[in-house]
C-alpha positions, -999 to 999 in steps of 0.1 A, spaced: -1 0 -1 15 32 -10 13 58 15 3 95 11 21 127 30 14 165 16 19 195 34 40 182 65 58 206 85 93 201 88 87 182 119 58 157 109 80 155 79 109 142 104 90 121 125 73 106 92 110 95 79 120 84 116 149 112 115 155 145 134 151 178 123 187 186 119 189 157 99 168 175 75 184 202 76 218 189 73 209 169 42 194 199 31 228 223 35 246 191 18 221 196 -11 205 160 -7 173 173 0 159 202 -20 144 233 6 107 240 -3 97 274 -7 76 288 21 41 289 15 16 301 45 38 325 63 75 315 70 64 275 71 82 252 45 61 223 31 68 187 27 53 159 6 57 125 -8 87 131 -30 104 138 0 97 114 22 107 94 -9 139 108 -11 149 111 25 141 71 24 162 65 -3 190 87 17 186 65 46 185 27 34 217 41 9 233 48 40 223 15 59 239 0 27 273 18 35 270 42 8 287 76 20 271 109 14 292 116 -17 277 85 -33 246 89 -26 248 122 -42 257 103 -74 231 80 -71 201 106 -66 214 120 -100 206 87 -114 175 83 -97 152 78 -126 166 41 -131 178 44 -166 218 42 -157 219 11 -142 254 9 -154 266 41 -137 245 34 -105 263 -5 -104 295 14 -107 289 34 -79 278 6 -59 309 -22 -71 328 6 -51 306 8 -19 310 -30 -19 347 -30 -22 349 -1 10 324 -28 28 345 -57 25 376 -41 33 359 -27 66 347 -64 69 383 -74 67 396 -51 91 366 -59 116 374 -95 112 415 -90 121 396 -68 152 376 -91 163 407 -120 161 428 -94 187 407 -89 207 394 -127 211 431 -137 219 435 -104 246 403 -119 263 414 -155 255 446 -144 276 427 -128 304 404 -157 310 437 -180 310 456 -159 330 479 -175 364 488 -156 395 482 -120 400 503 -110 373 491 -81 352 462 -79 329 477 -96 299 452 -72 276 462 -42 295 501 -49 291 498 -54 256 478 -21 251 506 -5 268 530 -17 248 510 -13 216 510 -49 207 
């Protein structure tokens, strides 16, 4: 079922999208979200297009895209530039895999340190603290 939102204040827009008002303002400053004209006095109003765009941005962030990459994807949002979008996604996938390898290395090192703590004998200094102090 498609949701319809029109004539939202920035507060209602933020609530609908599940973000803070400052997040919307930040994305506007970065050029990711347009800043609507002020109608009805000094109140800006947001609608379906804005909600859809903000959800796109948040989903892309959850998948590991940087704001610069999201800006690129937004330029391709008409869906007719799949090769270009794929290139952006391939770069992001490479970065995610590199981060994953780093996290696996960190996990291994931490597991080793925790194991050293649990298997220490006597009242000698904590192996974890000693190794961190030595920069190991």
